[in-house]
C-alpha positions in Angstrom: -0.2 -0.2 0.2 2.9 2.1 0.6 4.0 1.8 -3.1 0.9 3.1 -4.2 0.9 6.0 -1.5 4.3 7.0 -3.3 3.6 6.3 -7.0 0.5 9.1 -6.3 2.8 11.7 -4.0 5.1 11.8 -7.2 3.1 11.4 -10.0 -1.3 11.1 -9.4 -1.6 11.0 -13.1 -0.1 7.2 -13.0 -3.0 6.4 -10.4 -5.9 8.1 -12.2 -5.0 6.6 -15.4 -4.7 3.0 -14.2 -8.2 3.4 -12.5 -9.4 4.5 -15.9 -7.8 2.2 -17.8 -9.4 -1.0 -15.6 -12.6 0.7 -15.6 -12.5 0.7 -19.2 -11.3 -2.9 -19.3 -14.0 -4.3 -17.5 -16.6 -2.2 -19.4 -15.3 -3.6 -22.4 -15.4 -6.8 -20.8 -18.9 -7.2 -19.6 -20.4 -4.2 -21.8 -22.4 -3.2 -18.9 -22.8 0.7 -20.2 -22.5 2.0 -16.6 -18.7 1.7 -16.1 -17.7 3.9 -19.4 -18.4 7.5 -17.5 -16.3 6.9 -15.0 -13.6 5.8 -16.6 -13.8 8.6 -18.7 -14.0 10.8 -15.1 -10.9 8.9 -13.8 -9.4 10.2 -17.4 -10.3 13.4 -17.3 -8.6 13.6 -13.7 -6.0 11.9 -14.9 -5.3 14.6 -17.3 -5.7 17.5 -14.6 -3.3 15.9 -12.5 -0.7 15.6 -15.7 -1.5 19.5 -16.3 0.0 20.3 -12.9 -2.9 20.6 -11.1 -2.3 18.9 -7.4 -5.7 19.3 -5.7 -4.8 16.7 -3.1 -6.6 13.1 -2.9 -10.1 14.0 -0.9 -10.6 16.7 -4.0 -9.8 14.7 -6.5 -11.9 11.6 -5.6 -14.8 14.4 -5.0 -13.9 15.8 -8.4 -14.3 12.3 -9.8 -17.3 11.3 -8.0 -18.9 14.5 -9.2 -17.8 14.0 -13.0 -18.7 10.4 -12.8 -22.3 11.5 -11.7 -22.8 14.6 -13.8 -21.5 12.5 -17.0 -23.5 9.3 -16.3 -26.8 11.7 -15.9 -26.3 13.3 -19.1 -25.6 10.2 -20.9 -28.9 8.6 -19.7 -30.8 11.7 -21.2 -28.8 11.8 -24.3 -29.4 7.7 -25.1 -33.3 8.8 -24.1 -33.0 11.1 -26.6 -31.2 9.0 -29.2 -32.7 5.9 -28.9 -36.6 6.5 -27.7 -38.1 3.3 -26.0 -41.2 3.6 -28.7 -38.6 2.7 -31.3 -38.6 -1.1 -32.2 -36.0 -3.3 -30.3 -33.3 -4.8 -33.4 -33.4 -7.8 -31.5 -37.3 -8.2 -31.8 -37.3 -9.9 -35.1 -41.0 -10.3 -35.5 -41.5 -6.9 -33.9 -39.8 -5.5 -36.8 -41.7 -7.4 -39.0 -45.5 -5.4 -38.4 -46.4 -3.0 -41.3 -43.9 -4.8 -43.6 -45.1 -5.6 -47.0 -44.7 -9.6 -47.9 -45.3 -11.6 -50.9 -47.7 -14.7 -50.6 -45.8 -18.1 -51.8 -48.2 -20.4 -50.8 -52.2 -20.6 -51.3 -54.3 -19.7 -48.5 -56.6 -22.7 -46.9 -58.9 -22.2 -44.9 -57.1 -18.7 -44.0 -53.5 -20.2 -43.6 -50.9 -19.8 -46.0 -47.1 -18.8 -46.3 -45.6 -15.7 -46.9 -42.2 -14.6 -47.9 -41.1 -11.3 -45.7 -37.6 -9.8 -44.7 -35.6 -12.9 -46.1 -37.6 -15.6 -44.8 -40.8 -17.4 -45.5 -42.9 -17.9 -42.5 -46.6 -19.2 -42.1 -49.3 -17.0 -42.0 -53.0 -16.4 -41.4 -55.3 -14.3 -42.9 -59.2 -12.9 -41.9 -61.2 -12.2 -45.0 -60.7 -13.3 -48.9 -57.4 -15.3 -49.7 -55.0 -13.5 -51.9 -53.5 -14.9 -55.1 -50.5 -16.4 -54.8 -47.6 -13.7 -55.8 -50.0 -11.1 -54.5 -48.6 -8.7 -51.5 -49.8 -8.3 -48.3 -49.0 -6.6 -44.9 -47.9 -8.0 -41.5 -50.5 -6.8 -39.0 -48.7 -8.8 -35.9 -46.9 -11.9 -35.1 -48.5 -14.9 -33.3 -46.1 -17.0 -32.0 -44.0 -18.5 -34.9 -46.7 -17.3 -37.7 -47.5 -14.0 -38.7 -51.2 -12.5 -39.0 -51.6 -10.4 -42.4 -54.2 -8.4 -44.0 -54.3 -7.6 -47.6 -52.3 -5.1 -49.4 
C-alpha cells in the first residue's frame, strides 16, 4: 500500500490513468454501459493532474465522483433522446416485421398460407378473402411462430 501512496505522491496521473484503464477494460469485457463514464471521469482527473493541477486526494476523489455522476446522468438523457423507447427493438425480429409488405408464396386455405418477408418464409393467417400467390400482403402482428397478415 505504501508503494501506491508513493506513486500517488510523486505522480498522481498514473493512479488515475490506471483506474480509468481498469474501468474501461471491465466495461469492454462486460459491456454494462455503466462503467464507461467513470472511466472517462478518471481519465479527466488524470489529465488534470498531468497538467500540474494538484488538488489533493480528497478533492480529486470528490471531482471524480462529481464528474462520474454528472456524465452518467447526462448520458442517460442523451441515450433516451437518441434511442427512444417507442422505437422497435433491433433484437425483436418479429416486432420489426409489423407493417412490412410480404409476398404470398403458398396459397391460403381456410385462412392459412405462407408469406415471404425480410428474407424468410413464414406461416401466416389472414381473415377475409384469400389473396392469390404472388400478391402482396401487410404484416399486422406476430402469432407465435407465424404472422397475421391483411391484404395490401
